[in-house]
C-alpha positions as a LaTeX table, in Angstrom:
\begin{tabular}{lrrr}
\hline
Residue & $x$ (\AA) & $y$ (\AA) & $z$ (\AA) \\
\hline
Met1 & $-44.42$ & 19.24 & 9.52 \\
Lys2 & $-42.97$ & 19.59 & 5.45 \\
Ser3 & $-44.81$ & 23.04 & 4.49 \\
Phe4 & $-43.23$ & 24.35 & 8.20 \\
Arg5 & $-39.79$ & 23.30 & 7.45 \\
Thr6 & $-40.56$ & 24.36 & 3.51 \\
Arg7 & $-41.17$ & 27.81 & 4.89 \\
Tyr8 & $-38.79$ & 28.78 & 7.62 \\
Gly9 & $-35.87$ & 26.61 & 6.26 \\
Ala10 & $-35.27$ & 24.17 & 9.32 \\
Ser11 & $-36.96$ & 22.23 & 12.11 \\
Pro12 & $-39.45$ & 23.97 & 15.23 \\
Leu13 & $-36.91$ & 22.95 & 17.78 \\
His14 & $-34.40$ & 25.45 & 15.75 \\
Leu15 & $-36.91$ & 28.30 & 15.80 \\
Leu16 & $-37.63$ & 27.52 & 19.59 \\
Leu17 & $-33.68$ & 27.69 & 20.27 \\
Val18 & $-33.27$ & 30.77 & 18.10 \\
Leu19 & $-36.34$ & 32.34 & 19.55 \\
Cys20 & $-34.89$ & 31.30 & 23.18 \\
Ser21 & $-31.45$ & 33.05 & 22.42 \\
Phe22 & $-33.13$ & 36.19 & 21.60 \\
Val23 & $-34.95$ & 36.38 & 24.73 \\
Leu24 & $-31.87$ & 35.38 & 26.61 \\
Ala25 & $-30.04$ & 38.09 & 24.89 \\
Val26 & $-32.71$ & 41.05 & 25.39 \\
Tyr27 & $-32.82$ & 39.58 & 29.43 \\
Ala28 & $-28.97$ & 39.73 & 29.31 \\
Gly29 & $-29.03$ & 43.33 & 27.81 \\
Leu30 & $-31.37$ & 44.49 & 30.06 \\
Arg31 & $-29.50$ & 43.58 & 33.35 \\
Leu32 & $-26.33$ & 45.11 & 31.79 \\
Leu33 & $-27.77$ & 48.46 & 30.99 \\
Lys34 & $-28.98$ & 48.81 & 34.77 \\
Gly35 & $-25.91$ & 49.70 & 35.94 \\
Asp36 & $-23.94$ & 52.51 & 33.73 \\
Thr37 & $-26.18$ & 52.60 & 30.57 \\
Leu38 & $-24.42$ & 55.49 & 29.12 \\
Gly39 & $-20.69$ & 53.61 & 29.19 \\
Val40 & $-21.96$ & 50.13 & 28.33 \\
Leu41 & $-23.70$ & 52.10 & 25.00 \\
Leu42 & $-20.07$ & 53.65 & 24.72 \\
Trp43 & $-18.31$ & 50.38 & 25.21 \\
Phe44 & $-20.22$ & 48.48 & 22.56 \\
Val45 & $-20.09$ & 51.44 & 19.83 \\
Gly46 & $-16.38$ & 51.51 & 20.98 \\
Ala47 & $-15.97$ & 47.74 & 20.45 \\
Ala48 & $-18.15$ & 47.72 & 17.21 \\
Leu49 & $-15.77$ & 50.72 & 15.41 \\
Leu50 & $-12.48$ & 49.13 & 17.10 \\
His51 & $-13.56$ & 46.08 & 15.29 \\
Asp52 & $-14.79$ & 47.13 & 11.91 \\
Leu53 & $-12.16$ & 49.86 & 11.49 \\
Ile54 & $-9.15$ & 48.19 & 12.87 \\
Leu55 & $-9.33$ & 44.53 & 13.54 \\
Leu56 & $-11.21$ & 43.36 & 10.70 \\
Pro57 & $-8.89$ & 45.14 & 8.08 \\
Leu58 & $-5.98$ & 43.63 & 10.11 \\
Tyr59 & $-6.89$ & 40.09 & 10.47 \\
Thr60 & $-8.18$ & 40.11 & 6.58 \\
Val61 & $-4.96$ & 41.32 & 5.40 \\
Thr62 & $-3.14$ & 38.30 & 7.42 \\
Asp63 & $-5.20$ & 35.88 & 6.25 \\
Arg64 & $-4.57$ & 37.04 & 2.52 \\
Val65 & $-0.52$ & 37.10 & 3.17 \\
Val66 & $-1.08$ & 33.57 & 4.93 \\
Gln67 & $-3.27$ & 32.18 & 1.73 \\
Phe68 & $-0.69$ & 33.71 & $-0.41$ \\
Val69 & 2.50 & 32.38 & 1.40 \\
Leu70 & 0.23 & 28.92 & 1.29 \\
Arg71 & $-0.45$ & 29.23 & $-2.43$ \\
Arg72 & 3.40 & 30.05 & $-3.63$ \\
Arg73 & 4.61 & 27.01 & $-1.18$ \\
Arg74 & 1.43 & 24.73 & $-2.51$ \\
Asp75 & 2.29 & 25.48 & $-5.91$ \\
Ala76 & 5.95 & 24.69 & $-5.72$ \\
Thr77 & 5.48 & 21.49 & $-3.84$ \\
Asp78 & 2.25 & 19.71 & $-4.48$ \\
Arg79 & $-1.44$ & 20.20 & $-5.26$ \\
Ser80 & $-3.14$ & 17.51 & $-3.23$ \\
His81 & $-4.63$ & 19.73 & $-0.61$ \\
Ser82 & $-6.96$ & 22.81 & $-1.34$ \\
Leu83 & $-5.48$ & 25.77 & 0.47 \\
Thr84 & $-8.73$ & 26.34 & 2.41 \\
Ser85 & $-8.21$ & 23.08 & 4.11 \\
Arg86 & $-4.91$ & 23.86 & 4.81 \\
Ile87 & $-5.46$ & 27.70 & 6.14 \\
Asn88 & $-7.97$ & 26.65 & 8.64 \\
Tyr89 & $-5.39$ & 24.39 & 10.41 \\
Val90 & $-3.87$ & 27.93 & 10.90 \\
Arg91 & $-6.95$ & 29.95 & 11.79 \\
Val92 & $-8.60$ & 28.04 & 14.19 \\
Pro93 & $-5.76$ & 27.91 & 16.65 \\
Ala94 & $-5.05$ & 31.52 & 15.92 \\
Phe95 & $-8.77$ & 32.94 & 16.28 \\
Val96 & $-9.12$ & 30.93 & 19.68 \\
Ala97 & $-5.55$ & 32.10 & 20.78 \\
Leu98 & $-6.08$ & 35.71 & 20.27 \\
Leu99 & $-9.99$ & 35.59 & 21.44 \\
Leu100 & $-8.23$ & 34.02 & 24.81 \\
Leu101 & $-5.85$ & 37.31 & 24.94 \\
Leu102 & $-8.51$ & 39.23 & 24.09 \\
Val103 & $-10.68$ & 38.44 & 27.26 \\
Trp104 & $-7.67$ & 37.67 & 29.55 \\
Tyr105 & $-5.40$ & 40.67 & 28.18 \\
Pro106 & $-5.43$ & 42.31 & 31.88 \\
Leu107 & $-4.34$ & 39.38 & 33.68 \\
Val108 & $-1.60$ & 37.97 & 30.75 \\
Leu109 & $-0.38$ & 41.29 & 29.88 \\
Asn110 & 0.13 & 41.82 & 33.85 \\
Arg111 & $-1.98$ & 45.16 & 33.96 \\
Val112 & $-4.36$ & 44.45 & 37.05 \\
Pro113 & $-2.41$ & 45.09 & 40.17 \\
Gly114 & $-3.65$ & 42.93 & 43.23 \\
Phe115 & $-5.77$ & 40.50 & 41.07 \\
Thr116 & $-3.42$ & 38.20 & 43.02 \\
Ser117 & $-6.04$ & 37.89 & 46.04 \\
Tyr118 & $-8.77$ & 37.23 & 43.52 \\
Thr119 & $-6.91$ & 34.06 & 41.94 \\
Gly120 & $-5.24$ & 32.67 & 44.49 \\
Leu121 & $-1.95$ & 33.14 & 41.69 \\
Pro122 & 0.63 & 34.96 & 41.63 \\
Ala123 & 0.53 & 37.61 & 38.49 \\
Asp124 & 3.67 & 36.47 & 36.30 \\
Val125 & 2.28 & 32.89 & 35.68 \\
Phe126 & $-0.49$ & 33.89 & 32.98 \\
Trp127 & 1.82 & 35.07 & 30.11 \\
Gly128 & 3.50 & 31.67 & 30.11 \\
Arg129 & 0.28 & 29.66 & 30.74 \\
Trp130 & $-1.11$ & 31.70 & 27.66 \\
Leu131 & 1.78 & 30.83 & 25.82 \\
Leu132 & 1.43 & 26.94 & 26.90 \\
Ile133 & $-2.02$ & 27.38 & 25.56 \\
Thr134 & $-1.24$ & 28.76 & 22.61 \\
Ala135 & 1.37 & 26.44 & 21.68 \\
Ala136 & $-1.12$ & 23.67 & 22.59 \\
Leu137 & $-3.56$ & 25.23 & 20.20 \\
Phe138 & $-1.12$ & 24.95 & 17.23 \\
Ala139 & 0.29 & 21.40 & 18.20 \\
Val140 & $-3.23$ & 20.02 & 18.35 \\
Ser141 & $-4.00$ & 21.31 & 14.73 \\
Ala142 & $-0.68$ & 20.49 & 13.46 \\
Val143 & $-1.63$ & 16.98 & 14.74 \\
Cys144 & $-5.48$ & 17.11 & 12.94 \\
Leu145 & $-3.61$ & 18.33 & 9.68 \\
Leu146 & $-1.54$ & 15.25 & 9.92 \\
Val147 & $-3.81$ & 12.78 & 10.35 \\
Ala148 & $-6.45$ & 14.54 & 7.69 \\
Met149 & $-3.23$ & 14.59 & 4.91 \\
Trp150 & $-2.62$ & 10.73 & 6.08 \\
Arg151 & $-6.20$ & 10.12 & 5.50 \\
Ala152 & $-6.24$ & 11.79 & 1.94 \\
His153 & $-3.11$ & 9.95 & 0.70 \\
Ala154 & $-3.90$ & 6.32 & 2.53 \\
Pro155 & $-5.06$ & 3.75 & 0.10 \\
Arg156 & $-8.75$ & 3.40 & $-0.32$ \\
Pro157 & $-10.56$ & $-0.46$ & $-0.13$ \\
Arg158 & $-11.36$ & $-1.65$ & $-3.68$ \\
Ala159 & $-14.64$ & $-2.68$ & $-3.79$ \\
Gln160 & $-14.86$ & $-6.40$ & $-4.29$ \\
Gln161 & $-14.63$ & $-7.73$ & $-7.13$ \\
Ala162 & $-16.63$ & $-11.19$ & $-8.45$ \\
Pro163 & $-14.55$ & $-14.48$ & $-7.76$ \\
Pro164 & $-12.95$ & $-15.83$ & $-11.47$ \\
Lys165 & $-14.89$ & $-18.37$ & $-13.12$ \\
Ala166 & $-13.66$ & $-21.69$ & $-12.97$ \\
Pro167 & $-12.61$ & $-23.32$ & $-15.96$ \\
Gly168 & $-14.94$ & $-25.85$ & $-17.92$ \\
Arg169 & $-17.97$ & $-24.73$ & $-15.90$ \\
His170 & $-21.05$ & $-22.94$ & $-18.02$ \\
Glu171 & $-23.69$ & $-21.35$ & $-16.78$ \\
Ala172 & $-27.36$ & $-22.66$ & $-17.55$ \\
\hline
\end{tabular}
């Protein structure tokens, strides 16, 4: 088992899970390509180009701007928390909120007429709900940051010290 772990770098269970994920991806790809093969391939190529040529530079620049702002603010106030640990409390909720918007944008932006019959909800509720979910994500992230900052500044318990020796007693 050690030689396998040394050669592969992880446990056999990890290898099994990776192989199962590849099998599932191939199965899903074959099922997806059975319909409109050209349309699906164009969608994948378009999504890759959109991500690599537009979205990646956009969120890289945005991330650098946020890092710059936090670095300047940190230099002016305290140096107790690293920039990386703070910026992740902005990155994670922003990523989840934007991912939700990307997946559900036709409903959020009211671009799908007649979708009320499928969802059973009026078309104008999705924008407000997305905003509430986004606000909740950032609020939970802020609470997590406050807890992390509180734990970082909380006094650490000291190691127990030996009781002082009684006067007049000698060790044998």
